C-alpha positions as CSV (number, residue, x, y, z in Angstrom):
1,M,33.0,0.4,-11.9
2,P,31.0,-0.8,-8.9
3,K,28.3,-3.4,-9.4
4,I,24.6,-2.3,-9.5
5,K,22.9,-3.5,-6.3
6,T,19.4,-5.0,-6.1
7,N,17.1,-3.4,-3.7
8,R,16.5,-6.3,-1.2
9,S,13.2,-5.1,0.1
10,A,11.8,-5.0,-3.4
11,A,13.3,-8.4,-4.3
12,K,11.4,-10.0,-1.4
13,R,8.1,-8.4,-2.5
14,F,8.1,-8.8,-6.3
15,K,8.7,-11.7,-8.6
16,K,9.2,-11.6,-12.4
17,T,6.7,-13.7,-14.3
18,G,7.5,-15.8,-17.4
19,K,6.3,-13.0,-19.7
20,G,8.4,-10.4,-18.0
21,K,5.8,-8.8,-15.9
22,Y,6.1,-8.4,-12.1
23,S,3.7,-10.0,-9.6
24,F,3.2,-9.4,-5.9
25,S,1.0,-10.6,-3.0
26,K,-1.5,-8.4,-1.4
27,S,-1.0,-7.2,2.2
28,H,-3.3,-7.5,5.3
29,A,-3.8,-11.3,4.9
30,S,-1.8,-12.7,7.7
31,H,-3.6,-11.8,11.0
32,I,-6.7,-10.2,12.5
33,L,-8.7,-12.1,10.0
34,T,-11.9,-12.5,12.2
35,K,-13.2,-9.0,11.5
36,K,-12.5,-9.3,7.7
37,T,-15.3,-10.6,5.5
38,T,-14.9,-13.9,3.7
39,K,-15.1,-12.1,0.3
40,R,-12.3,-9.8,1.4
41,K,-10.0,-12.6,2.6
42,R,-10.7,-14.5,-0.6
43,S,-9.6,-11.6,-2.7
44,L,-6.4,-11.1,-0.6
45,R,-5.3,-14.6,-1.6
46,Q,-5.0,-13.7,-5.3
47,G,-1.7,-12.5,-6.6
48,Q,-1.6,-9.2,-8.6
49,I,0.4,-7.9,-11.5
50,I,2.2,-4.5,-11.2
51,K,0.6,-1.7,-13.2
52,A,2.4,-0.5,-16.3
53,S,3.0,2.9,-14.8
54,D,5.1,1.4,-12.0
55,V,7.2,-1.0,-14.0
56,R,9.9,1.6,-14.9
57,E,10.6,2.3,-11.2
58,L,10.6,-1.4,-10.3
59,R,13.1,-2.2,-13.1
60,R,15.5,0.3,-11.5
61,L,15.1,-1.4,-8.1
62,L,15.6,-4.9,-9.6
63,P,18.2,-4.5,-12.2
64,N,19.3,-8.1,-12.3
65,G,15.8,-9.6,-12.7
């Protein structure tokens, strides 16, 4: 049997937390920041947790953790 491969693009974007949930960083925070409001930039710094409805698909992309 062949091994199950991890989707590398998903592995770079999502991390498993200690409780088994998946976290990710928001996009649009790296450049062209002058036109974005301070409030918007501040919210982009916060990490997020994947919604429960998307977890099943993400587990398939990251079978080895």
